[in-house]
C-alpha positions in Angstrom: 60.6 9.4 0.9 56.9 10.2 1.3 55.0 10.7 -1.9 52.3 13.5 -1.7 49.7 13.6 -4.4 47.4 16.6 -4.7 44.3 15.9 -6.7 42.3 19.1 -7.3 39.8 20.6 -9.6 40.7 23.6 -11.7 44.0 25.3 -12.6 45.9 28.2 -11.1 45.8 31.0 -13.6 46.8 34.2 -11.8 50.5 34.9 -11.6 50.5 35.5 -7.8 48.9 32.1 -7.1 51.2 30.4 -9.5 54.3 32.0 -8.0 53.2 31.2 -4.4 52.4 27.5 -5.3 55.7 27.1 -7.1 57.7 28.5 -4.2 56.2 25.9 -1.8 56.4 23.1 -4.4 60.1 23.8 -4.7 60.6 23.8 -0.9 58.7 20.6 -0.5 61.1 18.8 -2.9 63.5 18.5 0.0 61.0 16.4 2.1 58.8 14.5 -0.3 57.9 13.6 -3.9 55.1 16.0 -4.8 52.7 15.3 -7.6 49.9 17.6 -8.6 47.0 16.4 -10.7 44.6 19.1 -11.9 41.2 17.8 -13.0 38.7 19.9 -14.9 35.6 20.8 -12.9 32.3 19.5 -14.2 30.5 22.2 -16.2 27.6 23.9 -14.6 25.3 26.7 -15.6 25.7 30.1 -13.9 22.9 29.4 -11.5 22.9 25.6 -11.1 20.0 23.8 -9.3 20.8 21.5 -6.4 20.3 18.5 -8.6 22.8 19.9 -11.2 25.3 20.4 -8.4 24.9 16.9 -7.1 25.3 15.5 -10.6 28.5 17.6 -11.2 30.0 16.5 -7.8 29.2 12.9 -8.7 31.0 13.2 -12.1 34.0 14.9 -10.3 34.1 12.1 -7.8 34.4 9.4 -10.5 37.3 11.3 -12.0 39.0 11.9 -8.7 38.6 8.3 -7.5 40.8 7.0 -10.3 43.6 9.3 -9.0 43.5 8.4 -5.4 46.4 6.3 -4.1 47.5 5.4 -0.6 46.1 7.3 2.3 43.5 9.8 1.4 42.8 13.2 3.1 39.8 15.2 1.9 39.8 18.9 2.5 36.3 19.9 3.6 34.8 22.5 5.9 33.3 19.8 8.2 36.6 18.1 8.6 38.9 18.0 11.5 41.0 21.1 12.2 44.6 20.4 13.1 47.5 22.4 14.3 50.6 22.4 12.2 52.2 20.2 14.8 49.3 17.8 14.6 49.5 17.7 10.8 53.2 17.0 11.1 52.6 14.1 13.5 49.9 12.7 11.2 52.1 12.9 8.2 54.9 11.3 10.2 52.8 8.2 10.7 52.1 7.9 7.0 54.2 5.9 4.4 54.0 5.5 0.7 51.5 7.9 -0.9 49.3 10.4 0.7 46.6 11.9 -1.5 45.1 15.2 -0.6 41.8 16.2 -2.3 40.5 19.7 -2.9 37.1 19.9 -4.6 35.7 22.3 -7.1 33.7 25.4 -6.1 30.9 23.3 -4.7 33.3 21.1 -2.7 33.6 17.3 -2.8 31.0 14.6 -3.3 29.9 12.8 -0.2 31.3 9.5 -1.5 34.8 11.0 -1.7 34.5 12.3 1.9 33.2 8.9 3.1 36.2 7.0 1.7 38.8 9.5 3.0 41.0 8.3 5.8 41.1 11.9 7.1 38.7 14.8 6.6 40.8 17.9 7.1 39.5 21.4 7.5 41.8 24.4 7.4 39.1 26.6 9.0 35.3 27.0 9.4 35.7 29.9 7.0 35.4 29.5 3.2 38.5 30.2 1.0 38.9 30.5 -2.7 40.2 27.2 -4.1 43.4 28.8 -5.4 44.2 30.1 -1.9 43.2 26.8 -0.3 45.8 25.1 -2.6 48.5 27.5 -1.6 47.6 27.2 2.0 47.8 23.4 1.8 51.2 23.5 0.1 52.4 25.9 2.8 51.1 23.7 5.6 52.6 20.6 4.1 55.9 22.4 3.8 55.6 23.6 7.5 54.6 20.1 8.7 57.4 18.2 6.9 60.0 20.9 7.9 59.0 20.6 11.5 59.1 16.8 11.3 62.7 17.0 10.0 63.8 19.5 12.7 63.8 22.5 10.5 63.5 26.1 11.7 60.6 27.3 9.5 58.0 26.7 12.2 58.7 29.2 15.0 
């Protein structure tokens, strides 16, 4: 069984995000072993300078690198956009552990993106990290359900 590890910065706090994530996490249990690792984002002032942002991303990168196992997919706006079918095919070619990275509010450090086996973009649009997390969970469920001949993807 595929092991999917989500490494992300920040916690879900609002009940609607928690409920949506929990639903897809439950559904994913039929297709994979899911592990979620929530890391604290590096602290930044309200209006950080570019140098402060780069330093924070570097600190976050160090923390995230220790949690990456197996194949790594980094979610970033400049990544490859895939259809649900393409994601299903890609996941079907993986074995062992696949780690998905979702950065903090300023994204991911370039070093994390460089080491990723896949740079994945859900859209050219920007989404709140809580929504991106739920969207990733839904797409993972859709992709794995599709790979197993399920009827969720219509």
